[in-house]
Steps between C-alpha positions, in 0.01 A plus 500: 500500500845648550613637832542850358147496352357386835691780676375761255140381526514493881668841515253647251199378697644642823583835341145526360361404842710763677399767246132411543533520878670837477237640265220357716649646819540845350723781619364555850634189675713690751237762578230236550729300728569817700127543571451150644514380857699177514497203734814484718639207302501693170824534311591841354433569132857420392462147640187453288713586194746226602209257541394596148847420365490159667149446361617563145815292547277215616258549208793506259641175639160325500416612146845391384460157660154461347609608154802266486305203638463216250241295690122509509387781269160537669652557845756733344237719333275505806793601723608768253142632483479507881825698540378745234168538684690564824705770334190658341305497827803654671482789253123535560568503876738793448222689324247421775739585782692803368272662244151410621629508860244241600655308787200274545495385139879461497467274806219299339705459182758300700252214533489398130865597464594261780285223355666533159839503673422176684376347173829597331694336783293182467565484125868576540552234765370243249748569223756764599599452863790746489266778385246398766769527769604839367136613519447372855653805679269730303204279579586526871547877464136521380383415852684805631376714211140400562531575872673832425238599243213426737664698779568790267136507389377485861738775618406737224125475530427412140189322625326839547551599137369162383191536721444852367533388137262205553250740669528729199428207269200403710356849474571518126368152409273396789276263303791306352688453826209416733 
C-alpha cells in the first residue's frame, strides 16, 4: 500500500469516527456540561476538546501504522478491528453520556472500553511497537478518565435515577424480575 493511500484511509476512518461522535453527542454538550457538578480535578470543557484532538491524532497514527504494516496479516486485522471497536464504543459513550445523560451507564461502559484498549495495546506491542508506544499515553489517560467518570457519577446522584427506574421495572414486570 502506498503512503498516500494509508494516509487517506487513516484520515477517512478518523473523520468518520469524529462525525459519529458528534452526531451521537448531539447539540446539547455545553448545556449538559453546565448542569453537572465536577470533581475538583476536572478540566474545563475546552481541555476536553484538546484531549479529543490528541485522541484522534493518536488513532490516525495507529491506524496508519497498522495499514502500512507488511507483517503478520492476522495480527494486523485484529489490531485494526480493535481500534475500530474503540472508536465505535467512544461514539456510543458520547450518546450515553450526552444524549441519554446516564452517568452510571457511561461509567460502566468504560470497563469494556478499557479492556479492548488493553487488548489493542497487547496486539500492537507484538507487531507494531511504535504504534504501541504512541498508544501508551492514551492507555494511561484511561485510568484518569475512569476515576473522573466514577467521581462525576457519584457527585451527580445518578444512582437515584437508576434505582427509581429499576423500581419501576419491578412494579411493571414483577414476575419476570423476581
